[in-house]
C-alpha positions in Angstrom: -52.4 41.4 29.6 -50.1 38.5 30.6 -46.9 38.1 28.6 -44.1 35.5 28.6 -40.6 36.0 27.2 -38.4 33.3 25.8 -34.7 34.0 25.1 -32.9 31.4 23.0 -29.2 30.6 22.8 -26.6 28.3 24.4 -24.5 31.4 25.1 -27.1 32.5 27.7 -27.0 29.2 29.6 -23.2 28.9 29.8 -22.7 32.5 31.1 -20.9 33.7 27.9 -23.6 36.3 27.3 -25.8 38.1 29.8 -29.5 38.2 28.9 -30.1 41.9 28.7 -33.0 41.5 26.2 -35.6 40.1 28.6 -34.8 42.8 31.2 -35.3 45.6 28.7 -38.4 44.0 27.1 -40.0 43.5 30.5 -39.4 47.2 31.4 -41.0 48.4 28.2 -43.9 46.0 28.3 -44.6 46.9 31.9 -44.8 50.6 31.1 -47.5 49.7 28.6 -49.6 47.9 31.1 -48.5 44.4 30.1 -47.2 42.2 32.9 -44.6 39.4 32.6 -45.7 36.0 33.8 -42.4 34.3 33.2 -39.0 34.7 31.5 -37.4 31.5 30.2 -34.0 31.0 28.6 -33.5 27.8 26.6 -30.7 26.2 24.6 -30.4 26.1 20.8 -32.1 22.7 20.6 -35.3 22.4 18.7 -37.0 20.2 21.3 -36.2 22.7 24.1 -37.5 25.7 22.0 -40.6 23.8 21.1 -41.3 22.8 24.6 -40.8 26.3 25.9 -43.3 27.7 23.3 -45.9 25.1 24.1 -45.7 25.8 27.9 -45.7 29.6 27.5 -48.7 29.5 25.0 -50.7 27.4 27.5 -50.3 30.1 30.2 -50.2 33.5 28.4 -51.9 35.4 25.7 -48.6 36.9 24.3 -45.3 35.0 23.9 -42.3 36.9 22.7 -39.2 35.1 21.5 -35.7 36.5 20.9 -32.8 34.6 19.3 -32.1 31.7 17.0 -32.9 33.5 13.7 -29.4 33.8 12.3 -28.0 32.0 9.2 -26.0 29.3 11.0 -26.9 25.7 11.9 -27.6 26.5 15.5 -30.3 29.0 14.6 -33.3 26.8 14.5 -36.1 28.8 16.0 -38.0 28.8 12.7 -38.0 25.0 12.7 -39.5 24.9 16.2 -42.1 27.5 15.2 -43.1 25.5 12.1 -43.7 22.4 14.3 -45.7 24.3 16.9 -48.0 25.9 14.2 -48.0 22.8 12.0 -46.7 24.7 9.0 -43.7 24.8 6.7 -41.1 27.2 5.5 -41.8 29.2 2.3 -39.6 31.6 0.4 -40.4 35.3 0.9 -39.1 37.6 -1.9 -39.5 40.8 0.2 -37.2 39.3 2.9 -34.7 38.2 0.3 -34.6 41.8 -1.1 -34.1 43.1 2.4 -31.3 40.7 3.0 -29.5 41.5 -0.2 -29.9 45.2 0.4 -28.6 45.0 3.9 -25.6 42.8 3.1 -24.7 44.4 -0.3 -22.1 46.8 1.1 -21.1 44.7 4.1 -20.0 41.2 2.9 -19.9 41.6 -0.9 -21.0 38.0 -1.6 -24.3 36.5 -0.4 -24.2 32.8 0.2 -26.9 30.1 0.6 -27.0 30.5 4.3 -27.9 34.2 3.8 -30.5 33.2 1.3 -32.1 30.8 3.7 -33.0 33.7 5.9 -35.7 34.5 3.4 -37.4 31.2 4.3 -40.2 31.9 6.8 -43.1 29.9 8.3 -46.1 30.0 5.9 -48.6 30.9 8.7 -46.7 34.0 10.0 -47.1 37.7 9.2 -43.6 38.9 8.2 -42.5 42.2 9.6 -39.5 43.7 7.9 -36.2 44.3 9.8 -34.4 47.4 8.4 -31.4 47.0 10.8 -30.6 43.3 10.2 -31.2 40.3 8.0 -33.6 38.2 10.2 -37.3 39.3 9.8 -39.7 39.5 12.7 -42.4 36.8 12.6 -45.9 37.4 14.0 -48.2 34.5 14.6 -51.8 34.5 15.9 -53.6 31.3 16.6 -56.2 30.1 19.1 -56.2 33.4 20.9 -52.4 33.5 21.4 -49.9 35.8 19.8 -46.4 34.6 19.3 -43.7 37.0 18.0 -40.2 35.9 17.1 -37.5 38.5 17.0 -33.7 38.6 16.4 -31.6 38.1 19.5 -29.2 41.0 18.6 -30.1 43.6 21.2 -30.2 46.5 18.7 -32.4 44.6 16.3 -34.7 43.4 19.0 -35.1 47.0 20.4 -35.8 48.4 17.0 -38.4 45.7 16.4 -40.1 46.2 19.8 -40.1 50.0 19.6 -41.2 50.4 16.0 -43.4 47.3 15.4 -44.2 45.0 18.2 -45.2 47.3 21.0 -47.3 49.6 18.8 -49.2 46.6 17.4 -49.7 45.1 20.9 -50.9 48.5 22.2 -53.3 48.8 19.3 -54.7 45.3 19.8 -55.1 45.4 23.5 -56.5 48.1 25.8 -54.3 48.0 28.9 -54.3 50.0 32.1 -51.8 52.8 32.6 -48.7 51.8 34.6 -46.4 54.3 36.3 -43.2 53.7 38.4 -40.9 55.8 40.5 -37.8 54.4 42.1 -36.3 55.8 45.3 -32.6 55.0 45.9 -31.8 54.5 49.6 -28.3 54.1 51.1 -27.1 52.2 54.1 -30.3 50.7 55.5 -30.7 46.9 55.3 -33.8 45.6 53.6 -35.4 44.1 56.7 -34.8 47.2 58.8 -36.2 49.5 56.1 -39.3 47.3 55.6 -39.9 47.6 59.4 -39.5 51.3 59.3 -41.9 51.7 56.4 -44.6 49.3 57.6 -47.1 52.0 58.6 -46.3 54.0 55.5 -47.1 51.1 53.3 -50.4 50.6 55.2 -51.4 54.2 54.5 -50.7 54.4 50.7 -53.6 53.6 48.2 -54.3 49.9 47.4 -53.5 50.5 43.7 -49.9 51.3 44.6 -47.5 48.5 45.1 -44.0 48.7 46.8 -41.1 46.5 45.9 -37.7 46.3 47.8 -34.8 45.7 45.4 -31.6 45.4 47.5 -28.0 45.4 46.4 -24.8 45.7 48.5 -25.0 48.8 50.6 -28.0 50.3 48.9 -31.6 49.6 48.0 -34.1 50.6 45.3 -37.6 51.2 46.6 -39.9 50.9 43.6 -43.4 52.4 43.9 -45.7 51.2 41.1 -49.3 52.1 40.2 -51.8 50.8 37.6 -55.1 52.2 36.7 -57.1 54.1 34.0 -56.2 57.7 35.1 -52.5 58.6 34.6 -52.8 61.9 36.6 -54.3 60.1 39.5 -51.6 57.4 39.6 -48.8 59.9 39.2 -50.2 62.1 41.9 -50.6 59.2 44.3 -47.0 58.1 43.7 -45.7 61.6 44.4 -47.8 61.9 47.5 -46.4 58.5 48.7 -42.8 59.8 48.1 -43.6 63.0 50.0 -44.8 60.9 53.0 -41.7 58.7 52.7 -39.3 61.6 53.0 -39.5 62.3 56.7 -38.8 58.6 57.4 -35.6 58.1 55.4 -34.7 61.5 54.1 -31.0 61.3 55.2 -30.6 58.0 53.4 -32.2 59.0 50.0 -29.6 59.7 47.4 -31.5 59.8 44.1 -34.5 58.7 42.0 -35.2 56.6 39.0 -32.2 56.3 36.7 -30.1 58.9 38.6 -26.5 57.8 39.5 -24.7 59.1 42.5 -21.7 60.3 40.5 -23.9 62.3 38.1 -25.8 63.9 41.0 -22.5 64.8 42.7 -21.1 66.4 39.6 -24.2 68.3 38.9 -24.1 69.7 42.4 -20.5 70.7 42.1 -21.1 72.4 38.8 -24.0 74.3 40.2 -21.7 75.6 42.9 -18.8 76.2 40.5 -16.6 73.9 42.7 -14.1 71.2 42.0 -13.2 67.8 43.5 -10.4 65.3 43.6 -9.9 61.8 45.0 -7.2 60.2 47.1 -7.7 56.5 47.0 -6.1 53.5 48.6 -8.4 50.5 49.1 -10.8 51.7 46.4 -8.0 51.6 43.9 -9.2 54.4 41.6 -12.8 53.3 41.4 -14.2 56.5 42.7 -12.3 58.4 40.1 -13.5 56.0 37.5 -17.1 56.5 38.4 -16.8 60.3 38.4 -14.9 60.4 35.1 -17.5 58.1 33.4 -19.9 61.0 33.5 -19.8 63.3 30.4 -18.6 66.8 31.4 -16.6 65.5 34.4 -13.6 67.5 33.4 -15.4 70.7 34.4 -15.4 69.7 38.0 -12.9 66.8 38.5 -9.3 67.9 39.0 -7.8 64.4 39.3 -7.1 61.4 41.5 -4.2 59.8 43.3 -4.1 56.0 44.0 -1.7 56.0 46.9 -1.7 52.3 47.7 1.7 52.3 49.4 2.5 54.2 52.6 5.4 55.9 50.9 3.0 57.4 48.3 0.6 58.5 50.9 3.4 60.5 52.4 5.2 61.6 49.3 2.1 62.5 47.1 -0.4 63.5 49.7 1.7 64.8 52.5 0.5 62.3 55.1 2.8 62.4 58.2 4.8 59.1 58.3 4.6 59.2 62.0 0.8 59.0 61.8 1.0 55.9 59.7 3.5 54.3 62.1 1.4 55.2 65.2 -2.1 54.6 63.9 -1.7 52.5 60.8 -2.6 53.3 57.2 -6.2 52.3 57.9 -7.1 55.0 60.4 -9.0 58.2 60.9 -5.7 60.2 61.3 -4.3 59.0 58.0 -7.4 59.2 55.8 -8.2 62.7 57.0 -4.7 63.8 56.1 -5.1 62.1 52.7 -8.3 64.1 52.0 -6.7 67.4 53.1 -3.6 66.7 51.1 -5.6 65.9 47.9 -7.3 69.3 48.2 -4.0 71.1 48.5 -1.8 69.2 46.1 -4.4 68.7 43.4 -5.9 72.1 43.8 -9.5 71.1 44.3 -12.2 72.7 46.4 -13.2 69.3 47.9 -11.7 65.8 48.1 -12.7 62.3 49.0 -10.2 59.9 50.5 -10.3 56.1 51.2 -8.1 53.7 53.2 -9.2 50.2 54.2 -8.6 46.5 54.3 -10.3 45.0 51.2 -9.2 41.5 51.9 -9.2 38.6 51.8 -6.1 38.9 54.0 -4.6 41.7 56.1 -7.2 41.9 58.8 -6.6 41.9 62.5 -8.8 41.5 65.6 -8.8 45.3 65.9 -9.2 46.0 62.2 -10.9 43.0 60.5 -11.2 42.6 56.7 -13.7 45.0 55.4 -12.7 47.9 57.7 -12.7 51.1 55.7 -12.1 54.7 56.6 -13.5 57.4 54.4 -12.9 61.2 54.7 -14.3 64.2 52.9 -12.6 67.6 53.1 -12.7 71.2 51.8 -9.0 71.6 52.5 -9.5 72.9 56.0 -12.4 71.1 57.5 -12.5 67.3 57.3 -15.2 64.8 58.2 -14.5 61.0 58.5 -16.4 57.8 59.1 -15.5 54.2 59.5 -17.4 51.2 58.0 -17.1 47.5 57.9 -18.3 46.2 54.5 -17.6 42.5 55.1 -15.1 40.0 53.8 -15.7 40.1 50.0 -12.9 42.0 48.3 -14.7 43.1 45.2 -17.8 44.1 47.2 -15.6 46.1 49.7 -14.0 48.1 46.9 -17.4 48.8 45.2 -19.1 49.8 48.5 -16.1 52.0 49.4 -16.3 53.9 46.1 -20.1 54.3 46.2 -20.2 55.4 49.9 -17.5 58.0 49.2 -19.5 59.6 46.4 -22.9 59.3 48.0 -21.8 60.8 51.3 -19.9 63.6 49.7 -23.1 64.6 47.9 -25.1 64.5 51.1 -22.5 66.6 53.0 -22.6 69.2 50.3 -26.4 69.3 50.2 -26.6 69.7 53.9 -23.9 72.4 54.0 -21.7 70.4 56.2 -18.7 71.1 53.9 
């Protein structure tokens, strides 16, 4: 079943608010066997909303709208819907009761703008909204379903999960859709696609593969649709099993797994601890690790030793090594990692030192040069990278690489 999503609001078009609604909706719809034809964001102008509805309804059987249902002047989705369905607004007492109940202990006094939310298009079926003041409006005409929902993410999700999706599933018999996502590190998209060409040719036709790249890593999504859930799931698992020998060393997780969570789980299973000694990553590795609930059971702490003096004073780096090799060097980053283990009392440590940019690079060490080291206090492993000339991206990739490779080293028993 083909679906279109329309998100409404000037705030989406000026970059003030990121449209997370459509991404979440698309994911949930896809799980239910409904495929998204198009996602459109439009301004709070009646003619733009009306035009978007007309175009979507001409292409798709289901059109889902979010936004423009609040009590202020710029909330005009209902007016556009009335024009599209050639109807008028009527007062709905049930909606009014819900608005009064919802606002009673929140604002004290209900004004005319709040009362206007009880005006709904005459042709729609009204679905109550227990978590807000704007009702969900369901239209069916000429074989097309149009559903208008609030733009507030919590309200939209409640409406989708409890009303809209169940009604759509009951109305349409859709195929079963399953996905698995494989997270792959440090292989460019084109290189990976070439490596996996034969593998793609060998998997069943009802499985589809998508390459979803981001800096330094890639999500490989394997999707299947059919009538038999067990058959689809089995085919996906078989495809992943066949994939493993090709890229096993670069796989760092699946589906919604995050590197920092996987690393912490691994440390906890071994009853081990970790610390970070960071220069160019500026504490981002420590931030990622401590963002995971329960991190205090394995994370001892972190040092952001940005200056050379702090590298020596806090981490015990030999100042002569800095003078001879420079702060961005194998010798220095290895001493940082060993020093973090010893001075912070952790079983393992990750250290970073690099030139994030945009300045500071040389012919020998251009912007983007990064050294990373991983240590158990005695043994140390280090690698160098060049992540390019974008400062924010360099910091991000340094932190992610430090965590991902530490996980891999521990899994392989190299530390």
